[in-house]
C-alpha positions as CSV (number, residue, x, y, z in Angstrom):
1,M,-33.5,-25.7,-39.1
2,R,-29.5,-25.2,-39.7
3,M,-29.3,-21.7,-41.2
4,R,-31.8,-18.6,-41.8
5,R,-31.3,-16.3,-44.4
6,T,-31.2,-12.9,-42.9
7,G,-30.6,-10.8,-46.0
8,I,-28.3,-7.5,-46.2
9,D,-28.7,-4.2,-44.4
10,Q,-27.8,-1.1,-46.3
11,E,-26.7,0.5,-43.5
12,K,-24.3,-1.9,-41.9
13,E,-23.2,-5.2,-43.9
14,E,-25.5,-8.3,-42.0
15,P,-24.6,-11.6,-43.1
16,L,-26.9,-13.3,-45.9
17,F,-26.8,-16.6,-43.6
18,Q,-27.2,-17.6,-39.8
19,L,-25.8,-20.7,-39.1
20,N,-27.1,-22.2,-35.9
21,P,-25.2,-24.8,-34.1
22,E,-26.3,-28.5,-34.4
23,V,-25.1,-30.9,-31.8
24,L,-22.3,-33.2,-33.5
25,S,-23.3,-36.9,-34.1
26,E,-22.2,-39.7,-36.3
27,E,-25.5,-39.5,-38.3
28,A,-25.6,-35.7,-39.1
29,F,-21.8,-35.4,-39.3
30,A,-21.4,-38.7,-41.9
31,P,-21.7,-36.7,-45.1
32,Y,-18.2,-34.9,-44.2
33,G,-16.3,-37.2,-42.0
34,R,-16.5,-39.4,-39.1
35,V,-17.0,-38.3,-35.4
36,I,-14.5,-39.9,-33.0
37,D,-15.6,-40.3,-29.6
38,A,-15.8,-42.9,-26.7
39,D,-18.7,-45.1,-28.1
40,A,-18.4,-48.2,-25.4
41,S,-19.8,-50.7,-28.4
42,R,-16.7,-49.9,-30.2
43,S,-14.5,-50.9,-27.2
44,H,-12.7,-53.7,-25.2
45,L,-10.7,-54.2,-22.3
46,I,-6.9,-55.0,-22.3
47,N,-4.0,-54.6,-19.9
48,D,-5.7,-57.3,-17.3
49,G,-8.9,-55.5,-17.6
50,R,-6.8,-52.0,-16.5
51,T,-7.3,-50.4,-19.9
52,R,-10.7,-49.9,-22.0
53,R,-9.6,-49.6,-25.7
54,F,-11.7,-47.7,-27.9
55,H,-10.7,-49.2,-31.3
56,A,-10.3,-47.9,-34.5
57,L,-12.4,-44.7,-34.4
58,A,-11.0,-43.8,-37.6
59,S,-8.0,-44.2,-40.0
60,A,-5.5,-42.3,-40.8
61,E,-5.7,-40.9,-44.5
62,P,-2.6,-39.9,-46.0
63,G,-3.3,-40.3,-49.5
64,E,-1.1,-42.0,-52.2
65,E,2.8,-40.7,-51.7
66,G,2.1,-39.0,-48.1
67,E,2.7,-40.0,-44.5
68,A,0.2,-39.8,-41.6
69,I,1.5,-37.2,-39.1
70,L,0.4,-36.2,-35.8
71,S,0.8,-32.7,-34.2
72,I,-0.8,-30.3,-31.9
73,F,-2.8,-27.4,-32.8
74,R,-3.3,-24.7,-30.4
75,G,-6.3,-22.9,-31.0
76,T,-7.6,-19.1,-30.0
77,P,-11.1,-17.9,-30.6
78,W,-11.8,-15.9,-33.6
79,P,-13.8,-12.2,-33.0
80,T,-17.3,-12.6,-32.0
81,P,-19.7,-12.9,-33.5
82,V,-18.0,-15.6,-35.7
83,E,-18.3,-14.8,-39.1
84,I,-17.8,-17.6,-42.1
85,R,-16.4,-15.9,-45.0
86,M,-13.8,-18.6,-46.2
87,L,-13.7,-22.2,-46.5
88,E,-10.6,-24.5,-46.9
89,R,-10.1,-28.1,-48.0
90,H,-7.4,-30.8,-48.0
91,P,-7.8,-32.7,-51.3
92,L,-4.9,-35.3,-51.1
93,G,-5.8,-36.5,-47.2
94,A,-8.3,-36.8,-44.3
95,Q,-7.5,-34.5,-41.4
96,A,-8.6,-35.5,-38.1
97,F,-9.2,-33.1,-34.8
98,V,-8.9,-34.3,-31.4
99,P,-9.6,-31.8,-28.6
100,M,-7.0,-32.4,-25.7
101,E,-9.3,-30.7,-23.2
102,R,-12.6,-31.1,-22.2
103,H,-13.9,-27.9,-23.9
104,P,-16.7,-27.8,-26.2
105,W,-15.7,-26.3,-29.7
106,L,-17.6,-25.7,-33.2
107,V,-17.0,-27.6,-36.6
108,V,-17.9,-25.6,-39.8
109,V,-18.3,-28.3,-43.3
110,A,-20.0,-27.5,-46.2
111,E,-20.6,-29.7,-49.8
112,R,-19.6,-26.8,-51.4
113,P,-17.5,-23.3,-51.0
114,E,-20.3,-21.3,-50.4
115,A,-21.8,-19.7,-47.2
116,A,-25.6,-21.4,-47.9
117,A,-24.0,-24.7,-47.9
118,C,-22.6,-24.4,-44.4
119,R,-23.4,-26.2,-41.6
120,C,-21.9,-25.7,-38.1
121,F,-21.9,-28.1,-35.5
122,L,-21.4,-28.2,-31.6
123,A,-18.5,-30.7,-30.7
124,R,-18.4,-31.9,-26.6
125,G,-15.2,-31.5,-25.6
126,D,-14.7,-35.2,-25.7
127,Q,-15.4,-35.4,-29.4
128,G,-13.4,-35.3,-32.1
129,V,-13.8,-35.5,-35.7
130,Q,-12.2,-36.4,-38.9
131,I,-12.9,-34.7,-42.0
132,A,-12.8,-36.7,-45.1
133,R,-10.8,-35.9,-48.0
134,G,-11.7,-33.0,-50.1
135,V,-14.4,-31.6,-47.6
136,W,-15.1,-27.6,-47.6
137,H,-14.4,-26.7,-43.6
138,H,-13.6,-23.7,-41.5
139,P,-10.2,-23.6,-39.9
140,L,-10.3,-24.7,-36.2
141,L,-13.0,-22.6,-33.8
142,V,-12.6,-22.8,-30.4
143,L,-14.8,-21.4,-27.9
144,Q,-12.0,-21.1,-25.0
145,P,-9.1,-18.3,-24.7
146,M,-7.1,-21.4,-25.9
147,Q,-7.4,-25.1,-26.2
148,D,-4.9,-27.9,-27.5
149,F,-5.8,-30.4,-30.3
150,L,-4.2,-33.7,-31.3
151,V,-4.4,-33.4,-35.0
152,V,-3.7,-36.4,-37.7
153,D,-2.8,-35.0,-40.8
154,R,-1.0,-35.5,-44.3
155,A,2.5,-34.8,-45.1
156,G,4.3,-35.2,-48.4
157,P,4.2,-33.8,-52.2
158,G,1.4,-32.3,-53.5
159,N,-0.5,-29.2,-52.7
160,N,-3.1,-30.5,-50.1
161,L,-4.4,-27.2,-49.3
162,E,-7.2,-25.0,-51.2
163,E,-8.7,-21.8,-49.9
164,V,-11.7,-20.7,-51.1
165,H,-12.8,-16.6,-50.1
166,F,-16.5,-15.6,-50.3
167,A,-17.5,-13.2,-52.7
168,D,-18.7,-9.8,-50.9
169,G,-21.9,-10.4,-49.7
170,D,-21.8,-14.0,-49.2
171,W,-20.9,-15.0,-46.0
172,A,-22.7,-16.5,-42.6
173,R,-22.4,-15.5,-39.1
174,I,-22.7,-18.3,-36.3
175,A,-25.4,-17.8,-33.6
176,P,-24.2,-17.6,-30.0
177,V,-23.7,-21.1,-28.1
């Protein structure tokens, strides 16, 4: 079960939904993009057998008139318990996040910008994700005091960021991991 309807407490604001983190898998994440990990079935040896290449795990998708860029994002934790009160999407290009340290982290994605549509995934520290163009997601959610990510993103003309803040009372809380 991904989320549980909790209702609203009149005395203290409570989330309408609780998100229970799911294990990140290729199958579960498929509607939102790709999981990037060192899958041996997509690898081969190069450099006289001294290097294993995990080939074509994702492709840069900068969209029309865009260019693929590499950046480092340094994330810090959101206040706990983590409340999901907004989502964003990038309509012109995909966005990939690959952790540079082996610490677990969270990914929240949705088919539409509503708390009821959110899913939360717990990624291992050796897993990244490519969030497909136009997919609603929450900004970076790290569990460590600080964590760096290599990000493949889009630069170019056009507005590639849309944000939606949920209406009052429509929000979700992530269950402790």
